[in-house]
C-alpha positions in Angstrom: 117.6 61.6 46.5 116.5 61.1 50.1 113.0 60.4 48.8 114.2 57.5 46.7 115.9 56.0 49.7 112.7 56.2 51.8 110.7 54.6 49.0 113.2 51.8 48.6 113.3 51.2 52.3 109.5 51.2 52.5 109.3 48.7 49.6 111.7 46.3 51.2 109.8 46.4 54.5 106.4 45.5 52.8 105.0 42.2 53.7 104.3 39.9 50.8 102.3 36.7 50.5 102.4 34.3 47.6 99.6 32.0 46.4 100.7 28.4 46.2 97.4 27.3 44.7 94.5 25.2 45.8 95.2 22.7 48.6 93.5 20.0 46.5 95.1 20.0 43.1 92.3 17.9 41.7 89.6 20.4 42.6 89.7 22.0 39.2 90.0 25.5 40.8 92.2 27.9 38.9 91.4 31.2 40.7 90.3 32.4 44.1 87.9 35.3 43.9 87.7 37.7 46.8 84.6 39.9 46.9 85.2 43.6 46.9 88.9 43.6 47.6 91.3 46.4 46.5 91.0 50.0 46.0 88.4 49.8 43.2 86.0 47.7 45.3 85.5 45.1 42.6 85.9 41.4 43.0 89.6 40.5 43.2 91.0 37.3 41.6 94.1 35.5 42.9 96.0 33.0 40.7 98.5 30.4 41.7 102.0 31.9 41.8 100.7 35.5 42.3 102.5 37.6 44.9 100.4 40.0 46.8 101.7 43.1 48.7 99.9 43.5 52.1 98.6 47.0 52.5 98.5 47.7 48.8 96.8 44.8 47.1 95.2 43.2 50.1 94.5 44.5 53.6 96.2 43.1 56.7 93.0 41.4 57.7 92.6 39.8 54.3 96.2 38.6 54.3 95.7 37.0 57.7 92.5 35.2 56.4 94.4 34.0 53.3 97.3 32.6 55.4 94.8 30.8 57.6 92.8 29.4 54.7 92.5 25.6 54.5 91.2 25.3 50.8 94.1 27.4 49.3 97.7 27.5 50.3 99.4 30.9 50.9 102.8 31.7 52.5 104.6 34.8 53.5 107.7 35.6 51.5 110.4 38.2 51.8 
């Protein structure tokens, strides 16, 4: 039972970022492809509305790059 509490606490402390989509809605872009991201080291596609868990789906470094990106909008959520 204590293990479940630890897992729930860890899940609630995870940072999450959500993709709001391309900055220019008329660009025609529907996905953002990151090369070799994730545990399988294959290209990783991000879609508008997708929520990413930092540390699991994307690294801290990649999350920072996404949040600083000018061509796509990302924001941190709780």
